[in-house]
C-alpha positions in Angstrom: 26.6 5.0 -19.4 25.0 4.6 -15.9 21.4 3.5 -15.5 19.3 3.3 -12.4 16.5 0.8 -12.4 13.8 0.0 -9.8 12.4 -3.5 -10.3 9.8 -5.4 -8.4 11.0 -9.0 -8.3 9.9 -12.2 -6.5 12.3 -14.1 -4.3 12.0 -17.9 -4.8 11.2 -20.3 -2.0 14.9 -21.3 -2.0 16.0 -17.7 -1.5 17.2 -17.3 -5.1 16.6 -14.1 -7.1 16.6 -14.1 -10.9 17.5 -10.7 -12.5 17.2 -10.1 -16.3 18.4 -6.7 -17.5 16.9 -6.1 -20.9 17.9 -2.4 -21.0 20.4 -2.5 -23.8 23.5 -2.5 -21.7 26.7 -3.2 -23.6 28.5 -6.5 -22.9 31.4 -6.2 -20.4 32.0 -5.6 -16.8 29.5 -3.6 -14.7 29.2 -2.6 -11.1 25.9 -3.7 -9.7 24.5 -2.3 -6.5 21.7 -4.3 -5.0 19.3 -3.1 -2.3 16.7 -5.6 -1.1 13.7 -4.1 0.7 10.6 -6.2 1.4 7.5 -4.7 0.0 4.8 -4.0 2.5 1.6 -5.9 1.9 -1.3 -3.5 1.3 -3.9 -3.6 4.0 -7.4 -2.2 3.9 -7.5 1.3 5.4 -8.5 1.4 9.0 -8.7 -2.4 9.2 -7.6 -2.3 12.8 -10.3 0.2 13.8 -13.2 -1.9 12.5 -15.7 -2.1 15.4 -13.2 -0.5 17.8 -15.7 2.3 18.7 -18.8 0.1 18.9 -18.6 -0.3 22.7 -18.9 3.5 23.1 -22.3 3.7 21.5 -25.7 2.2 22.4 -26.4 -1.1 20.8 -29.2 0.4 18.7 -27.0 3.3 17.4 -27.0 3.4 13.6 -23.5 4.7 12.7 -24.2 5.0 9.0 -27.3 7.0 9.6 -25.4 9.3 11.9 -22.7 9.8 9.3 -25.2 10.5 6.6 -26.8 13.2 8.9 -23.4 14.8 9.5 -22.6 14.8 5.8 -26.0 16.4 5.0 -25.2 19.1 7.6 -21.8 19.8 6.1 -23.1 19.9 2.6 -25.7 22.4 3.7 -23.0 24.6 5.1 -21.1 24.4 1.8 -24.1 25.6 -0.2 
């Protein structure tokens, strides 16, 4: 019986990895294939773009008001 498992584990500060396999495997020899891939840390969407376009607009330009106006225009077209 072969089982494929994907587990998210934490590597300890000393580099050790503890693996418990509570999946009902019978005692005896087994071939274990280990692939270690660091998980990407989630980042807020568009974090690198925050304020990037600010220099292209006048200082008193209200971005949120402009977006609301565009949204209202689009919603009007959908109706």
